[in-house]
MARZAGU-632487 format. One line per 10 residues: number of its first residue (from 1); for each residue x, y, z of C-alpha. Coordinates in steps of 0.1 Angstrom, whole numbers, plus 5000, padded with zeros to 4 digits. Example, Ala and Ser with C-alpha at 12.3 -4.5 7.8 and 13.67 -1.06 7.14 Angstrom:
% residues 2
1) 5123/4955/5078; 5137/4989/5071
% end
This chain:
% residues 1060
1) 1416/6033/8440; 1394/6061/8443; 1423/6082/8453; 1439/6075/8419; 1406/6082/8397; 1409/6120/8401; 1442/6121/8387; 1430/6109/8354; 1425/6143/8342; 1461/6150/8348
11) 1472/6126/8322; 1453/6138/8292; 1463/6172/8285; 1485/6167/8256; 1500/6142/8232; 1532/6128/8246; 1559/6110/8231; 1583/6085/8213; 1614/6089/8200; 1627/6077/8166
21) 1666/6077/8159; 1680/6091/8129; 1700/6064/8112; 1730/6076/8092; 1737/6054/8064; 1769/6048/8044; 1770/6046/8006; 1773/6013/7991; 1785/6001/7955; 1765/5984/7931
31) 1781/5962/7907; 1762/5956/7874; 1774/5945/7840; 1779/5972/7814; 1753/5974/7789; 1745/5998/7760; 1718/6021/7762; 1687/6006/7754; 1666/6016/7726; 1636/6036/7733
41) 1604/6017/7736; 1569/6030/7731; 1557/6009/7761; 1575/5995/7792; 1572/5956/7793; 1577/5930/7822; 1608/5912/7824; 1623/5884/7846; 1651/5901/7868; 1676/5879/7885
51) 1707/5885/7905; 1725/5879/7939; 1729/5900/7969; 1765/5900/7985; 1778/5912/8019; 1809/5933/8016; 1826/5913/8044; 1833/5880/8030; 1817/5882/7994; 1792/5855/8004
61) 1755/5857/7995; 1732/5872/8020; 1697/5854/8025; 1668/5870/8038; 1672/5903/8019; 1642/5921/8009; 1641/5928/7971; 1611/5947/7959; 1596/5972/7935; 1596/6006/7947
71) 1560/6014/7933; 1536/5985/7940; 1536/5955/7962; 1558/5932/7942; 1587/5917/7962; 1607/5886/7972; 1636/5876/7995; 1668/5863/7987; 1674/5825/7990; 1702/5812/8015
81) 1730/5816/7988; 1716/5854/7982; 1700/5848/7949; 1666/5862/7939; 1641/5861/7910; 1617/5888/7905; 1591/5900/7877; 1596/5937/7870; 1586/5965/7845; 1618/5971/7826
91) 1620/6008/7836; 1610/6003/7874; 1632/6008/7905; 1639/5980/7928; 1647/5986/7966; 1670/5963/7982; 1673/5963/8020; 1683/5942/8051; 1686/5953/8087; 1720/5963/8096
101) 1728/5972/8059; 1725/6003/8039; 1692/6002/8017; 1698/6007/7981; 1674/6020/7953; 1685/6007/7918; 1669/6016/7884; 1664/5985/7863; 1669/6000/7830; 1658/5971/7810
111) 1688/5950/7828; 1678/5911/7833; 1707/5905/7859; 1716/5927/7889; 1740/5918/7915; 1742/5941/7944; 1769/5943/7970; 1753/5956/8003; 1774/5975/8028; 1771/5974/8066
121) 1754/6004/8083; 1783/6010/8105; 1768/6036/8128; 1739/6011/8136; 1762/5982/8140; 1735/5958/8129; 1716/5957/8160; 1687/5977/8176; 1678/5966/8210; 1643/5971/8225
131) 1646/5992/8258; 1619/6007/8278; 1595/6029/8258; 1618/6027/8226; 1647/6013/8210; 1684/6021/8211; 1714/6011/8192; 1733/5982/8209; 1767/6003/8210; 1748/6030/8230
141) 1729/6009/8256; 1744/6019/8290; 1725/5994/8312; 1727/5955/8317; 1707/5948/8288; 1707/5912/8271; 1686/5901/8242; 1680/5868/8223; 1669/5862/8188; 1636/5839/8191
151) 1649/5822/8158; 1676/5803/8179; 1647/5787/8199; 1616/5784/8177; 1622/5748/8170; 1621/5737/8206; 1590/5718/8217; 1579/5736/8247; 1546/5746/8261; 1559/5776/8278
161) 1581/5803/8262; 1601/5808/8293; 1612/5770/8291; 1631/5776/8258; 1652/5803/8274; 1670/5781/8296; 1710/5787/8299; 1704/5815/8270; 1711/5847/8290; 1736/5852/8320
171) 1717/5861/8351; 1683/5848/8341; 1673/5816/8357; 1646/5792/8345; 1632/5764/8360; 1603/5739/8358; 1581/5731/8387; 1576/5696/8377; 1581/5672/8347; 1544/5670/8341
181) 1533/5684/8305; 1518/5719/8309; 1537/5726/8345; 1546/5761/8351; 1582/5773/8345; 1595/5802/8366; 1619/5828/8354; 1637/5851/8375; 1665/5878/8369; 1693/5881/8392
191) 1678/5860/8421; 1654/5884/8434; 1644/5881/8473; 1611/5891/8489; 1598/5887/8524; 1564/5900/8522; 1537/5876/8534; 1511/5880/8507; 1507/5892/8474; 1544/5894/8466
201) 1563/5877/8437; 1597/5874/8426; 1587/5874/8388; 1599/5902/8364; 1578/5925/8347; 1567/5911/8313; 1560/5940/8286; 1546/5928/8251; 1548/5956/8224; 1549/5981/8251
211) 1518/5967/8272; 1527/5955/8307; 1511/5919/8310; 1515/5889/8329; 1537/5858/8328; 1509/5837/8314; 1506/5861/8284; 1543/5858/8280; 1542/5820/8282; 1513/5818/8257
221) 1535/5835/8229; 1549/5814/8201; 1584/5819/8193; 1576/5819/8155; 1556/5853/8161; 1582/5870/8182; 1609/5893/8167; 1631/5898/8198; 1632/5891/8237; 1652/5916/8257
231) 1661/5916/8295; 1666/5946/8315; 1687/5935/8346; 1696/5963/8365; 1688/6000/8370; 1678/5999/8333; 1646/5985/8349; 1639/6016/8368; 1622/6034/8340; 1595/6011/8348
241) 1595/6020/8385; 1570/6004/8406; 1573/5972/8385; 1611/5971/8379; 1626/5957/8410; 1627/5921/8398; 1638/5931/8364; 1620/5935/8331; 1613/5913/8300; 1606/5933/8268
251) 1591/5915/8239; 1584/5928/8203; 1564/5907/8183; 1566/5905/8146; 1549/5931/8120; 1544/5931/8084; 1571/5939/8058; 1566/5954/8024; 1566/5930/7995; 1543/5902/7981
261) 1526/5881/8008; 1550/5855/8022; 1535/5824/8039; 1554/5805/8064; 1547/5773/8081; 1562/5753/8110; 1553/5720/8122; 1566/5692/8143; 1558/5661/8160; 1574/5644/8189
271) 1573/5617/8216; 1584/5620/8252; 1591/5597/8280; 1609/5598/8315; 1646/5607/8316; 1648/5584/8345; 1622/5564/8365; 1637/5554/8398; 1644/5518/8406; 1624/5506/8436
281) 1630/5475/8459; 1615/5444/8445; 1592/5423/8464; 1619/5399/8475; 1644/5424/8485; 1616/5442/8504; 1608/5414/8525; 1644/5404/8533; 1650/5441/8545; 1621/5436/8570
291) 1634/5403/8582; 1668/5420/8587; 1651/5447/8608; 1632/5420/8631; 1663/5399/8634; 1683/5430/8646; 1655/5441/8670; 1654/5406/8683; 1616/5407/8678; 1598/5378/8696
301) 1569/5379/8675; 1579/5352/8650; 1548/5358/8629; 1564/5389/8616; 1593/5371/8598; 1588/5360/8561; 1591/5325/8556; 1614/5308/8533; 1583/5298/8512; 1571/5332/8511
311) 1605/5346/8501; 1606/5320/8473; 1572/5331/8462; 1582/5368/8463; 1610/5360/8439; 1587/5354/8411; 1559/5377/8422; 1569/5414/8416; 1546/5441/8404; 1555/5474/8392
321) 1524/5496/8389; 1543/5522/8371; 1551/5497/8343; 1513/5490/8339; 1503/5527/8337; 1532/5547/8322; 1532/5553/8285; 1549/5574/8262; 1534/5608/8254; 1531/5627/8222
331) 1531/5663/8211; 1523/5682/8179; 1529/5718/8170; 1520/5738/8141; 1523/5777/8132; 1511/5795/8101; 1522/5831/8096; 1515/5855/8067; 1533/5887/8062; 1535/5914/8034
341) 1522/5948/8022; 1530/5979/8003; 1551/6010/8013; 1518/6023/8029; 1502/5993/8044; 1517/5961/8058; 1503/5933/8076; 1510/5902/8097; 1489/5874/8108; 1497/5843/8126
351) 1481/5812/8141; 1497/5787/8164; 1485/5753/8178; 1502/5732/8204; 1491/5697/8218; 1510/5677/8243; 1494/5645/8260; 1506/5628/8292; 1522/5596/8303; 1496/5588/8331
361) 1459/5586/8322; 1441/5612/8299; 1464/5640/8307; 1462/5665/8279; 1475/5702/8273; 1463/5722/8243; 1473/5758/8237; 1463/5777/8204; 1461/5814/8194; 1457/5840/8167
371) 1478/5872/8162; 1473/5897/8133; 1483/5934/8130; 1482/5961/8104; 1508/5990/8101; 1495/6020/8079; 1510/6052/8067; 1479/6072/8067; 1495/6105/8053; 1531/6116/8053
381) 1545/6118/8090; 1514/6100/8105; 1512/6064/8110; 1490/6040/8127; 1494/6004/8141; 1469/5983/8153; 1472/5946/8166; 1448/5919/8179; 1458/5887/8197; 1438/5858/8214
391) 1452/5828/8231; 1436/5799/8246; 1448/5771/8268; 1431/5740/8279; 1444/5715/8305; 1429/5682/8316; 1445/5661/8344; 1432/5628/8357; 1442/5635/8394; 1432/5620/8429
401) 1414/5645/8454; 1427/5633/8485; 1462/5620/8488; 1480/5603/8518; 1501/5632/8534; 1539/5629/8531; 1541/5611/8496; 1549/5644/8479; 1563/5680/8486; 1546/5694/8456
411) 1509/5706/8453; 1509/5689/8419; 1486/5661/8424; 1501/5643/8392; 1532/5638/8413; 1511/5622/8439; 1499/5598/8413; 1533/5588/8403; 1543/5584/8438; 1516/5558/8444
421) 1527/5540/8413; 1562/5536/8426; 1559/5533/8464; 1531/5506/8465; 1547/5473/8477; 1559/5450/8448; 1538/5420/8462; 1504/5441/8455; 1489/5433/8422; 1473/5462/8404
431) 1444/5440/8394; 1432/5404/8401; 1409/5390/8376; 1402/5425/8363; 1392/5435/8397; 1412/5466/8414; 1431/5456/8445; 1429/5476/8476; 1462/5483/8495; 1468/5505/8527
441) 1494/5522/8507; 1485/5542/8488; 1449/5539/8499; 1436/5545/8465; 1442/5532/8431; 1458/5551/8403; 1445/5526/8375; 1410/5528/8387; 1409/5564/8392; 1416/5570/8355
451) 1386/5546/8347; 1362/5566/8370; 1366/5596/8348; 1376/5619/8376; 1396/5651/8364; 1406/5684/8369; 1402/5708/8339; 1412/5745/8334; 1404/5766/8304; 1418/5801/8299
461) 1412/5825/8271; 1429/5859/8267; 1422/5889/8242; 1444/5917/8237; 1441/5947/8213; 1469/5971/8209; 1468/6003/8190; 1492/6034/8185; 1494/6067/8166; 1526/6083/8157
471) 1530/6117/8144; 1562/6134/8133; 1560/6173/8133; 1573/6185/8102; 1578/6220/8114; 1602/6209/8140; 1627/6182/8129; 1631/6153/8153; 1600/6159/8172; 1573/6133/8173
481) 1542/6123/8193; 1527/6089/8201; 1497/6077/8219; 1491/6041/8226; 1461/6023/8240; 1462/5986/8251; 1435/5966/8265; 1435/5928/8278; 1407/5906/8288; 1409/5871/8302
491) 1386/5846/8312; 1393/5814/8333; 1373/5785/8341; 1380/5756/8362; 1362/5724/8367; 1370/5694/8390; 1349/5661/8391; 1357/5636/8417; 1339/5602/8417; 1340/5575/8444
501) 1349/5541/8434; 1354/5508/8451; 1383/5486/8455; 1384/5449/8464; 1398/5432/8494; 1414/5399/8487; 1424/5372/8510; 1459/5371/8518; 1476/5339/8528; 1501/5337/8556
511) 1504/5338/8594; 1513/5375/8596; 1489/5404/8605; 1465/5409/8576; 1480/5438/8559; 1515/5420/8561; 1506/5389/8543; 1521/5390/8508; 1505/5362/8490; 1473/5372/8473
521) 1448/5349/8463; 1418/5355/8439; 1392/5351/8468; 1375/5380/8483; 1375/5385/8522; 1342/5372/8539; 1336/5405/8553; 1341/5439/8540; 1350/5423/8505; 1353/5461/8490
531) 1364/5494/8503; 1349/5526/8491; 1374/5551/8482; 1356/5585/8486; 1379/5604/8462; 1363/5635/8473; 1329/5627/8460; 1324/5662/8448; 1323/5686/8419; 1334/5722/8417
541) 1337/5750/8394; 1353/5782/8394; 1348/5813/8370; 1373/5842/8368; 1374/5872/8347; 1401/5901/8345; 1403/5931/8324; 1431/5958/8323; 1443/5988/8301; 1472/6008/8299
551) 1471/6044/8280; 1505/6059/8271; 1510/6094/8258; 1546/6102/8246; 1566/6131/8233; 1600/6124/8219; 1628/6147/8203; 1657/6132/8186; 1682/6155/8168; 1719/6156/8160
561) 1738/6189/8161; 1771/6185/8146; 1789/6160/8172; 1761/6164/8197; 1732/6136/8197; 1704/6145/8218; 1672/6124/8225; 1647/6132/8251; 1614/6111/8260; 1585/6122/8281
571) 1558/6098/8290; 1526/6098/8309; 1510/6064/8316; 1478/6054/8333; 1466/6018/8339; 1437/6000/8357; 1428/5965/8363; 1395/5946/8377; 1391/5909/8382; 1361/5889/8395
581) 1360/5854/8406; 1332/5830/8417; 1337/5794/8430; 1309/5769/8438; 1311/5733/8452; 1288/5705/8456; 1293/5671/8475; 1276/5635/8474; 1268/5626/8440; 1232/5616/8433
591) 1231/5608/8398; 1262/5588/8389; 1281/5595/8356; 1270/5630/8351; 1297/5659/8357; 1270/5686/8362; 1263/5703/8395; 1226/5694/8393; 1239/5657/8396; 1251/5663/8432
601) 1233/5665/8465; 1213/5700/8470; 1214/5697/8506; 1228/5729/8520; 1254/5708/8543; 1271/5697/8510; 1275/5726/8491; 1294/5760/8491; 1297/5793/8472; 1321/5820/8474
611) 1333/5849/8453; 1357/5878/8454; 1365/5909/8434; 1394/5932/8432; 1407/5964/8414; 1441/5981/8410; 1454/6011/8391; 1487/6031/8388; 1495/6065/8375; 1528/6072/8363
621) 1551/6101/8345; 1582/6089/8329; 1613/6110/8315; 1645/6099/8299; 1674/6121/8284; 1701/6106/8263; 1732/6126/8251; 1762/6116/8231; 1792/6135/8220; 1811/6124/8192
631) 1792/6091/8194; 1819/6084/8219; 1808/6099/8253; 1774/6087/8264; 1751/6101/8291; 1715/6087/8300; 1693/6098/8327; 1657/6087/8335; 1630/6096/8361; 1598/6081/8368
641) 1570/6088/8393; 1544/6061/8401; 1512/6064/8422; 1500/6030/8436; 1465/6023/8453; 1483/5997/8477; 1497/6025/8499; 1479/6053/8518; 1478/6089/8503; 1510/6103/8521
651) 1531/6074/8507; 1512/6067/8474; 1539/6082/8452; 1571/6067/8445; 1602/6084/8428; 1626/6063/8410; 1656/6081/8392; 1686/6065/8373; 1717/6078/8357; 1743/6062/8334
661) 1775/6070/8317; 1794/6054/8291; 1827/6058/8271; 1837/6041/8239; 1872/6039/8247; 1880/6021/8213; 1870/6052/8195; 1901/6072/8210; 1931/6076/8190; 1955/6063/8216
671) 1936/6032/8222; 1932/6023/8184; 1970/6029/8178; 1981/6006/8209; 1953/5980/8214; 1949/5971/8178; 1934/5936/8184; 1902/5951/8201; 1877/5962/8175; 1854/5980/8199
681) 1853/5985/8239; 1827/6003/8257; 1828/6010/8296; 1796/6020/8312; 1783/6025/8348; 1747/6031/8358; 1729/6037/8392; 1692/6037/8398; 1663/6033/8422; 1634/6007/8415
691) 1602/5999/8436; 1580/5973/8442; 1544/5975/8453; 1536/5939/8445; 1520/5932/8479; 1486/5928/8492; 1466/5958/8489; 1447/5981/8516; 1470/5969/8543; 1467/6003/8558
701) 1431/6000/8564; 1410/5979/8590; 1399/5950/8572; 1372/5926/8584; 1358/5890/8573; 1326/5875/8583; 1325/5850/8611; 1303/5834/8636; 1290/5857/8663; 1274/5853/8696
711) 1252/5822/8707; 1218/5834/8720; 1199/5804/8731; 1199/5781/8702; 1206/5809/8676; 1241/5816/8665; 1245/5851/8651; 1269/5865/8625; 1299/5885/8633; 1331/5903/8619
721) 1366/5892/8625; 1394/5917/8622; 1421/5905/8599; 1454/5921/8605; 1465/5950/8625; 1468/5978/8599; 1500/5995/8589; 1491/6031/8582; 1527/6040/8573; 1533/6011/8547
731) 1552/6021/8515; 1573/6011/8487; 1599/5984/8488; 1628/5998/8471; 1661/5987/8457; 1693/6009/8447; 1712/5993/8420; 1747/5999/8408; 1763/5982/8376; 1796/5984/8360
741) 1797/5969/8325; 1822/5963/8298; 1811/5955/8261; 1834/5950/8233; 1847/5925/8203; 1882/5917/8194; 1901/5899/8167; 1880/5912/8137; 1848/5908/8156; 1854/5869/8158
751) 1851/5874/8197; 1824/5896/8215; 1818/5899/8252; 1800/5916/8279; 1810/5919/8315; 1787/5932/8343; 1795/5937/8380; 1765/5946/8401; 1755/5956/8435; 1718/5960/8449
761) 1707/5973/8481; 1669/5964/8491; 1656/5985/8518; 1622/5991/8532; 1613/5955/8523; 1580/5944/8536; 1576/5917/8562; 1551/5905/8587; 1567/5907/8622; 1549/5876/8633
771) 1579/5859/8646; 1585/5887/8670; 1552/5884/8688; 1541/5855/8711; 1518/5827/8698; 1493/5840/8723; 1488/5874/8704; 1459/5861/8687; 1457/5880/8655; 1479/5889/8624
781) 1500/5920/8615; 1503/5937/8583; 1535/5939/8565; 1561/5964/8578; 1588/5982/8559; 1618/5968/8580; 1639/5945/8559; 1672/5953/8544; 1693/5932/8519; 1726/5936/8501
791) 1731/5915/8469; 1762/5916/8445; 1774/5895/8416; 1791/5892/8383; 1779/5882/8349; 1799/5875/8318; 1793/5865/8283; 1818/5856/8256; 1808/5846/8220; 1831/5833/8191
801) 1824/5828/8156; 1847/5812/8133; 1850/5794/8100; 1871/5767/8080; 1869/5775/8043; 1839/5790/8029; 1812/5764/8039; 1820/5751/8074; 1812/5776/8103; 1813/5771/8140
811) 1804/5793/8169; 1805/5792/8209; 1785/5812/8232; 1793/5808/8269; 1777/5827/8298; 1786/5828/8335; 1770/5841/8364; 1778/5842/8402; 1759/5860/8430; 1755/5862/8468
821) 1738/5884/8493; 1737/5892/8529; 1708/5900/8552; 1712/5935/8570; 1680/5935/8588; 1650/5912/8592; 1623/5901/8616; 1632/5867/8632; 1623/5848/8661; 1637/5845/8698
831) 1648/5809/8690; 1667/5818/8660; 1701/5819/8675; 1736/5808/8663; 1734/5798/8626; 1697/5802/8626; 1700/5839/8631; 1698/5855/8597; 1716/5887/8603; 1749/5890/8585
841) 1742/5858/8566; 1730/5850/8531; 1695/5843/8526; 1707/5806/8514; 1717/5798/8549; 1729/5762/8541; 1715/5730/8552; 1704/5721/8589; 1707/5686/8602; 1725/5661/8622
851) 1764/5654/8619; 1768/5616/8617; 1797/5597/8629; 1793/5567/8610; 1774/5532/8613; 1782/5511/8642; 1787/5479/8623; 1793/5453/8652; 1783/5445/8685; 1819/5451/8699
861) 1816/5487/8684; 1783/5492/8701; 1796/5478/8736; 1827/5499/8733; 1806/5532/8727; 1781/5524/8755; 1809/5516/8780; 1818/5555/8777; 1781/5567/8771; 1761/5543/8790
871) 1728/5564/8787; 1732/5571/8751; 1699/5569/8731; 1691/5582/8696; 1657/5597/8695; 1648/5577/8725; 1663/5542/8714; 1692/5523/8726; 1720/5516/8703; 1723/5482/8683
881) 1745/5471/8655; 1735/5487/8622; 1724/5520/8635; 1738/5554/8624; 1754/5573/8651; 1754/5611/8654; 1775/5638/8673; 1761/5651/8705; 1762/5690/8698; 1745/5699/8731
891) 1766/5673/8751; 1735/5659/8769; 1744/5623/8764; 1715/5618/8738; 1705/5625/8703; 1675/5644/8696; 1662/5676/8679; 1685/5699/8700; 1715/5683/8682; 1706/5698/8648
901) 1731/5721/8635; 1745/5736/8603; 1760/5711/8581; 1767/5727/8549; 1773/5764/8543; 1754/5769/8511; 1724/5749/8498; 1723/5764/8462; 1751/5764/8437; 1780/5788/8438
911) 1779/5798/8401; 1763/5786/8369; 1773/5786/8334; 1756/5781/8301; 1773/5766/8268; 1758/5773/8235; 1775/5755/8208; 1770/5756/8171; 1784/5745/8137; 1772/5744/8102
921) 1782/5729/8068; 1764/5743/8039; 1727/5737/8046; 1733/5714/8076; 1732/5730/8111; 1739/5716/8146; 1733/5735/8179; 1738/5722/8215; 1726/5738/8247; 1746/5726/8279
931) 1740/5740/8315; 1765/5737/8343; 1759/5746/8382; 1791/5745/8403; 1793/5743/8441; 1769/5743/8469; 1754/5712/8487; 1722/5692/8488; 1708/5664/8507; 1692/5632/8493
941) 1656/5640/8492; 1630/5629/8517; 1619/5598/8497; 1654/5587/8490; 1662/5589/8527; 1630/5570/8536; 1635/5532/8540; 1611/5504/8533; 1582/5497/8558; 1556/5468/8560
951) 1533/5489/8537; 1555/5511/8515; 1587/5500/8496; 1617/5523/8492; 1642/5529/8464; 1663/5499/8452; 1693/5517/8469; 1685/5504/8503; 1691/5469/8491; 1726/5476/8502
961) 1716/5482/8539; 1731/5469/8570; 1724/5433/8581; 1743/5407/8601; 1752/5391/8567; 1761/5425/8551; 1780/5447/8578; 1798/5467/8555; 1768/5479/8538; 1766/5516/8522
971) 1735/5524/8543; 1724/5516/8577; 1698/5493/8590; 1665/5504/8577; 1650/5510/8611; 1680/5532/8622; 1666/5562/8643; 1666/5596/8626; 1679/5581/8593; 1650/5597/8575
981) 1662/5631/8587; 1686/5653/8570; 1722/5648/8582; 1755/5651/8566; 1756/5613/8558; 1732/5623/8530; 1747/5656/8519; 1764/5656/8483; 1778/5683/8462; 1750/5701/8442
991) 1772/5704/8411; 1754/5693/8381; 1759/5694/8344; 1733/5688/8319; 1727/5687/8281; 1696/5706/8280; 1687/5703/8243; 1704/5697/8207; 1689/5708/8174; 1698/5695/8141
1001) 1684/5711/8109; 1689/5710/8070; 1681/5736/8046; 1670/5725/8011; 1699/5733/7986; 1690/5765/7966; 1689/5747/7930; 1661/5723/7944; 1643/5754/7960; 1644/5771/7925
1011) 1633/5739/7908; 1603/5732/7932; 1597/5769/7935; 1598/5768/7972; 1619/5799/7988; 1628/5779/8019; 1623/5744/8031; 1640/5732/8063; 1636/5699/8081; 1648/5697/8116
1021) 1651/5672/8148; 1654/5683/8183; 1661/5666/8216; 1655/5680/8250; 1667/5671/8284; 1690/5645/8269; 1713/5635/8295; 1731/5644/8327; 1769/5646/8323; 1774/5653/8362
1031) 1748/5641/8387; 1758/5636/8424; 1720/5621/8430; 1722/5593/8408; 1689/5577/8421; 1671/5603/8401; 1672/5629/8374; 1684/5662/8391; 1657/5682/8373; 1632/5666/8396
1041) 1622/5676/8430; 1615/5641/8447; 1625/5607/8433; 1589/5597/8431; 1575/5628/8418; 1564/5632/8379; 1597/5626/8362; 1615/5650/8339; 1607/5641/8303; 1632/5635/8274
1051) 1615/5646/8241; 1623/5640/8206; 1608/5660/8180; 1609/5659/8141; 1596/5688/8119; 1598/5713/8091; 1597/5748/8083; 1583/5759/8048; 1580/5793/8033; 1560/5803/8001
% end
């Protein structure tokens, strides 16, 4: 870090830049009724001006057009049918404007009706795209850049903004870690790969209003306060150098617009429940399956068998704990935004609130925030912008502290709670006479846990200020300067409170072993009537604070000389960050019912404190040149130099260039004359280098941690322990991108498309060579720049917009993505031979497991097989009817761990598609989002493969398992060796198709809006996670990891949007 501080002096010698693009505008006609010259009046008076604003394309009214008085702050926006009403002075001038159309200034001249026809600004082609450190017109973008309009997702009831982006952009993958409310959502661009042991991430870089921030900041944004979201998916991200290897997500938040203040409100209420709760074996079937096992094993202990009386009892005694605990959850969402201002000063302010409850216990997630900003024109050519935002999130989870291992593969303890509710045998009641029942599985009590008040809570607050100053130098046309400073502070607090509680042991009737008896009485056992569940018996608190800032100085030059358009950008950037954390822990409650540290033991053997601090920083210099000839032949070149504290001085700087060319071939005469159905077509190619320094810092230095030292007599001294062997040559990971793209539209712009073919070569990838040294090495090794990986893929997008008559419109947007990769070089162990050797294979190396040869269904089949293989065993057990048999891969006459092999070539899907369909009729609008993943293989999850035991039940599908009375069953005997392991018996196609969400809305008719004096009123209904069309694992929702984890939730919401 100190190596960077002396460089600060280099970044402040002058003001640096931003480019502003000169926008050519076409003239447009104004159609107004002819009137006679008005008589001269001694004083202008106010009149009510009415009219309608039309688009030139189809003559329909344009909604959302700003109509304002040129002098002053009076203004309005047009209704959905394009009409407007505004009080003006009779001799004033109105300004009519809408992005993508030519702005018009029209004298009123005492007219009371003015209709306006707006012409499209053809040169801007309606859309300006946010790119790194500026904006660019969509037709001139040369990289793989995709953007979405947040208005398309603002009605979706999501706690994280990333969740709403599912299936919206090709090459952008969005997935949730759990169905639990408030669970995190991952967002990746073009399947990034990292092998670094610590500190690495596959997250893209998130840039909000030019400030490089975290995914948490991005997720806390409310869609109603966002103007646009843009994705940089290839070498276009190289302008962000050190942070751009995994792609970049650019966000522009809303700013104020001139006109009278406009207040908008959006509110919704929804309810959620599980898309699918797995069906479990009932008590009777559970006992029958166990009897089948004992019969097949010819168990001599008859006390193990469930008697006819017990089976009859179990037919009417089946308890599903999940039914007693699970409940529907609810969510509410409110946002209020205010915008307005004058020609010189505009403002925007917005507040948002989100609350979602859970389905188990007192699970609760709250998010709320405030965002405000002012843009002011201080003097001609000098403008200032400042914004402030704060976000807050609170989560409360009623979770257990200790969970039996193996019940869940996720760290989310709420999944462990659901697992316990599902896997507890059906003969175990949750309560008897109001007293909680103890059962060996799960070994704790979800219902009673909630009553103890145990919880895990987190609270986070972020504050961001972002200010900029822009100056256009009058003496040199096109030259402008910009300085921007942004700062973010975040405070995190976590608190966990785990209270012990007691469960009751009831007498169980029967002749079995105590834990196997299934008939519970209301009598407590004579000894050990209660069992104490420790549940951690502790309290912990954690405090964390972080601060970061970014300072940018920019110079931009943007001019047009005849047929030549030139744009130049220079940036100097400096950023630093610090973080501090403190954790404390106390065990053994002393004062029950008090969730404060003083209520726990002060004995030093029962508490622990720890703390940490970190810092980081970067220095960067950026340049970009854009050139266009005849607005037809395009060139772009960028260069970035980054310095990172994660590397030693000699490799601290990384250099990341990129270059791109483009050709608007549709502008050529030969093309227009011969390919007339194509409206526009652009061919582009880009190559660029990006870097990655998101690894554990200071790996080039000797690092130590405190440990115990030598024992002198009875005294133990302190000592230092070496962490990892340092790597003094550690440097940047790098990725070389190549991207060939085609953009265009055809059939009078009814269709538009984008196609991208890309290739990425990652090299100098960081990885610990742990697998190459013996286990006796006794230490760690820092990351080494060793790995190499090639990736490639194709992405495509096709949109269609059509209409039937004037009122009915429909649209379809389809996106497609396919990708693959190959490992060129990577550390691997000596035992990684054959299919386990990663070299030359994709990182998705398929599935490993056993090859099944089928269920041996009769004694005759068993005898015939053993006659040829007399010493055959499966995991050490002799064959009996009902067992699943497997292929002996190594030909040693037995089935064991050494017979695992590659049973599927690809674990993930081959390609993915997204379908966004829409239709509207007058004020009614419907949209549907459908996702499709095709190809690949996946195995039934661990809980599905695990049959019932004496203390744990299984999924109901195991009812169809082998028994003497059911020899043609779908599944083998429940104690079949290795049946819980992955084998091709469990492998299914990974193809899935799912309706992610549907939205239905209705806009209030314009005549009612005018009568009620409400500019806009819209009601809507949404549904998310609606149903699966294709699901090859029908025992669960494909969106969940394990069948017994917290399920995916189906949510229905109803709400309204109101503007005043």
